[in-house]
N, C-alpha and C positions, 0 to 999 in steps of 0.2 A: 580581419579574418571572417569568413563566411559563416553564417549561423549553422549550428549543429543540425545536420539533416535528420529527418524523423526516422529513416531507415536505420541510421547509426543509433540515434537516441533509444530506439526500442530495444537495441541489444545492450547498450551500455546501462540502461535504466530499468531493471525489472522492478517496477514500483513496489509490487508485492510478490512474494513467492507464489501466490495463487493466481496471479496474472500469468506468470510464467507457466504454471501448469495448464492454463487454458491454452496457451500457445502450443504445448507439447501434445496435449492429450485430450481426446474428445470426452464429453460428458456421457454417462450411461445411466441406466435405470436406478441404480442404488442411490444416486444423488437426490432422488426425490423422497426416499424414505425418511421419516423423522428420526431424529436423534434425542434421546430422552434426557441426557444429563447436560447440565449447564453449570459453568464455573462462575461463581459470584465474587470470590476474592483469592488472590494469590499472595502469599508471604514468601519471599525468596531470601536466603541468608547464604552468601558465597564466600569462599576464601580460595587463594590461588597458590599453587606450587609452581612458580615460573621456571626454576631450573628443571622440574621434571615435566613441565608443560601439561599440568593437570590441574583441575579443580575439584573442590569438594563443596557440596550444596545440601542444603535442606530446604524443601519446598513444601509449604503447607497450603492445602487447596480446601476451600470451602465450596462443596459441590451440592446442587439441588437437582432433584428429580421432579420436573413439573409435570409429568405425565400421571396417568391413572393406574400405571402397572409397575410392579417391583422390578428394579434392575438388579440382577443377581451379582455382577462383578463390575468394578470400576476400571475401564480400559485407559491406559496412559501410552503416550508416545515420548520417547527420549532419545537423544543421540546415540548412534549404534555403538560407540565405544564408552558409554557411561552407564555401568551397571548400577542397579538399585541394591543397596546393602541392608535396608530395614524399612519397614512401613509401620506406623502406629496410629492409633485413633485419638480422639481428643483427649481421652484419659490416660494416654501414654502407653496404652496396651498394644502388644505386638499384633499385626494383621498378617494373615498369610498372603502370599503373592507367588506368582510365576513371572518369568521374563524370558524373552527369546528374540534374537536378532532376526528379523523377517524382512522380506521385500514388500514394497507397497503393491497392493493389487492395482493392476494396470500400468505399473511403472517398475518392472523388476530391477532395474539397475539401482534403485533408491532403496537403501536398507535403513532400518529403524529398530531400536529396542522397544519391543512391544511388551508392556507390563500389564498384567491382569491382577487387580486387587481384589482378594476374596472378601469383599464387604458389600453386602446387599443394601440398596437404598430404596426405601419404600415410596409409594405414591405420595408426591408433595413433601418429601422429607428432605432435610438438609444433612449432610455428613461433613465432618472435618477429618482430613487425613494428613499426615506428615510423611514425606519421603526423603530418606537419606540416599544420596547418590553422589557419583563422582567419576572422574576418568578423564580421558582425552578428548580433544575436539580438534578435528583436522579437516573440517570442510565437507563439501559435497560436490567437488568438481568432477568426480568420476561419474556423476549422474548426468553431466552436460550443464548443470547449473554452475557455471564457471565463476559467477560472482560470489558464491558461497565459499570463500576461502577462510572463514572463521576459525580461530585457533587461539591457544593460550600462549601469549608472547608479551614480555614487558614493553616492546616497542609498540605494539598495538594488538589488543584484544577486543574482540567483538562477540557479545552474546545476543542472540535473537531467535525469534520463532523460526526462521528460515532454516536453522540447523538443529531445531529442537534441543537447544542448550539448556533447557529447563523442562520439567515434566508438564505434558500439555494432555488434557482429557481428549481422547479421540481414538480413531481406529486406522490401521494402516491401509487406507483405501484413497485413491486419487479423487474419486467422486465425492467421498465424504468432506476431503478438505475443501474442494471447490464449493460445495453446497452450504457447509456449515461453520467452517473455522472462523471466518472474518465477521460472522454475526453474532458471536458469543463475546459480549463485553463484560469486563470485570474490573474491580478496583485492584490496586496492588501496593505493596510495601517491599523494598528491596534494600538489603544491607550487604555491602561488599567490602571486605577487608583487603587492603593492598598496601605495598610499601609507600612510605611517605613521599617518595620521588614521583608517584603516580597519581593521577586524578580519576575519578569515576564520573562518567557524564551519562545523563538519563534525562528524558523529557519530564520527569515528575518534578515535585516540589523538594528541594534539598532541605530536609528537616534537621540534619545534623551532621557534622564531622567530628568524630572523636579520635584523639591522637592517644595511643597507649603508652608513649614514652620509650618505646623499644624499637622504633622505626617503622610502625605500621599505623595506618589510619582506617577508620570505619566510616564509610558513607552511607548515609540513610536517605532514601527518596521515598516520597509518597506520591501516588497518582494524583493528578489533577482533575481527571475526569475518567469515566469508564472507557477502557480500551480493549482491543482483542490481542494485543501483543505487548511484550516488554522488549525494549532495545536498551542495551547496556554496553558501553565502551569503556576500556581502560587504557590509558596511555599517559605519557608526560605531557598532559594538556596544559594549555593556558585558557583563560575564560575572559571574554570580552562581553560586557552588558551594554547593550545599545538599544534604547527605546524598548520595544516589546521582545527583543531578540536576546537570547542567551547563546552566545557562540563560543563553542569549544574548538580550539584550533590546535594544530601540532607543531607550531613553531614560527610560522610566516605571519608576523603580525600586520604586515601591509595587506596580504590577502584577507585577512580577518577584518580589517578595517573596510576593504572594498566590499566585502560581503555584507558588512554591517550598513554601509551606505546605501547599496543597491537594494538590500534587503528591506530596509525601512522605507525607501521610495516606493517599492513595489507593494509593501504592505499598505501604506497610504493610499495608493492608487486603486488597489483592490477595494478597500474600505469606501472610497468614494464611489466606486461602481456598484458595489454589492451590499454595503452596509457592514455593521459590526459582526464580529465572530461571536459565537456563543461560547460559554464556558471560559477557560483560562484566557487571559490576555497576554500570556507570555508563551513564546515558542522557542525550544532549543534547536539549534543548528549545530549538529556535530559532525566534524570532519571525520571521514574515515579513509582507509587507504584506497589507493588507485584501483579501479576495477571491481569494488565492492558493492557496487549498485546502489542508486539513490532511491529512498524511500521516505514516505511521509505518512503520518497519522495526524491526530488533531493537536498534539502537543510536541511533536518532535520530527525533525528532518534529519535524515542521515544523507550527508552530502559528500561523496567521494572526491579524492584529491583532485581529479581532473575537472570536476565542477566547482571546486573551491578556489583553486589557484589561478585559473585563466583570467588574466586581466582585461580581456577584451570581449568576452562572451559570458553573459550572465543568464542565458536563456534556461539553463539547467535549474538555477535557483529560482527563477520565475515560475518555471513549470511546477517545481514542488511546492512553493507558497501558494500557488493557485488551488491546489488540491485541499488547503484548509477549508475553502468555501464550498466544497462538494458535498452532496448528500450521499449518504450510503445507499446504494441501489440494490434491493433486494427483491428479485422477481418472484412473482407468485408461483411460477413454474420455471424450471430450467435455472440456468446460470447467467449472471449478469454479461452482457456483451462488452463491458468496460469502456462505453463511450466517454466516460469522464476523462479518459487519457487523451482522446481527440479534442476535448474542450481545453484540457490543459496545455496540449500542443499547440492549439490555436492561440490560447491566452498568453504563451511565453513569447511568441513572435509579436502579438499586438502590444504587449507590455514593453518589449524591447524598442519597438518603433515609438511609442509614447514617451518613454523615459529617457532615451538616448539621443542627443543631437545627431544630426547626419544620417539618420535611419529612414528618412522619408522614402516611401515605396517599398519598404522591406516586406511588409505583409503581402502585398500584391505579387511580388516576385516569388515569394515563399509558396504562396498558395498556387501559383501557376506551375512551379516545379513540382510541387507535391501531386497536382493533378496529372501532370505527364508521367511521374513515376507510378501513380495508381492506375493510371490506363494502362500501362505496360503489364503491371500485376494482373489486371483483369483479362488481358489478352492471353496470358501465360497459364491461367488458372481457371479451369472450368468450375471447380468447387466454389471459388470466390464469386464467380458470375452467378452461381445458383443459390448462394447463401445469403438471406436478409441480414442485415447488421444486427437485428435483434438475436439472431442465432449464433453470433460469433463465439460466445462462450460455450454454448452447447456443441458446436462443431469444431472446437479447437482452433479458432481463427482470430483469437485476440491479438496476435501480431498486427493485425490491420485496424486495431481499435484506436491506433495512434493517427491513422492517415484518413480512412473513409470518413469518420466523425468530424475529423479537422476540416475536411472540405465541406461537410454538411453545415457546420457552425460558421464558416467563412461566408457561405451563400446566406445564411440567415442574418449575419452581421451586415453585409452589404445591401441586402434587401430591405430589412426592416429598419436599419439605421442603429447607430451606437446606443442611442437612449433606450429604445425599446429592448434591444439585445440584452443590455445590462440589467434593465428592469425585470426581464425574464430569468436570467440566471441568479440574480440576488433575490428576487422574490421567492423563486422555487427554493433556495437555500434557507431563507428566513422562515418559510412555511413548514419545511419537511426535515430541518437538520436535526430535530429531537427523535423524530420517529423513523427516519428512512423512508424511502419511496421506490416505486418501481419505474421502469422505463415508460410504461403507458401513463402513470401519474405525471411524469415530465412532459411528454408530448401533449396531454390533455391540458396541462398548465399553460403552455404556450398558446394553445388553440384558444382557451378562454381569454387569455390576455389580448390577443389580437384577432378578434372574430371577424374582422373586415377583410382578412387575407385567406387564401386558400391553403392555410397550413396543414389541415387534415390530409389533403392530397400530397402535399410535399413530405409529410412524415410517412405516409404510406409508401411512397416511392423510396425514400431514403432509410427508414427504419424497419418497416414491416414487410416490404417486398424488395425485389431487385430491379424494379423499374428504372431506377436512376442509372443503372449501367447502360442503358441505351443512350442516355445523354452523353456519357463519358465516352463509350465506345464510338458514338457518332461524331466525336470530335468538337463538341460544343465548348465554348469559352465559359468562364463563370458569368459573364454578362449575358450570354445567350441563355444559359440555364435559368437566370433570374427571369428574363423576358418570357421564357417558356411557361413558367408558373404565372407571371402576371397577366399573360395573354390567354391562360386557360387552356393551352395546348395539351392534347392527351399523348400518351406514349404508346397507345394501342396502334 
């Protein structure tokens, strides 16, 4: 079977909801405005009515105002068919609130329950509130986000940020989501009560499983480290523990064993290239239904059935695992261009070639095919020709973050060699994994590491301007592009 093409991969794998938003919508000025409230901790308690296809939840939020101004009301986002029934403070006293189903500013097809809690939060003050809510979960496919098929179903239930299946501090504005949502990290505790025939899967630490003797069990998970999202799946799962991997699978034990073997080999390969991961040493890989979108954070990988059960292609898995070694990119201005997707796309093919016999030449063929496709994209799109990669997030072009940076990283790999390439990727992770970094931090790191090569000019061409397009549209091969930089040729 041929490797999954990157054009296909970008559609089947919306790595995060906010990458997809970057594909669909341009950034605007509101994204630069600060948002004063931050979530410090989330405690979520859930029960399910599977025949009625509904859930009931209580979500306790610890919220801090790090600003010097009082925030008059706490805004929340929740799924459009999940009304709030009560809000209380830490003392259990009722708090007033309003709620209304509204469309997102900048994306009118996307509706959400916008809840406003009448609770002021003073400067540098922390408040704890509890929200009782419940209702239906029917996905967001009408918005064009076809992978969000989340629902309440005993065969497979998925609760995640992408559907706002639990209350989230925020406002219904696309630019707000792009700018702020992924940067707010919090600890969490989740309790979910389900029938004994089902299992609850999550990337946290399984603190307990309590059986009530009447056919129900309550799973309690604690976060391993701060995260910006909670992913929870309920299904008749089986669980396989394999080295650092906890694999939740839906029935195919042979597929789970293959994922375990290839996952452990890729894990060890990445460790040898880039060093140890920070934080938890265990990762949950959770099989989800076909078409539900692959996603990864520091402790959990959601791997849809098409990436879980294919016995001849593990690039989906390699891609998601490599994200664990990526630094959170937070630009000082504007929105991240998501070049990490191109790095993961390059890595998945490199890992496939290194780990599996008979794959010699795979990377070279894939790079040349990607180059040809991207050249055609440049020919068709004036906006792409005029937009530097650093502005892909700002201008809604992150669909190309899988391809243009993939080509950039392939040139760096062939030009500087594997040892220097991995030293740069791994060293950047080790230095910035705790704090996050900007794209400028990333290119500066490479330039300091390899001062004898013209990397400043290279990154100027490929990241900060569109000079690289002249090389691609001029029909240069990867070898000719590398010679172009080695010989000091200008693009003027």
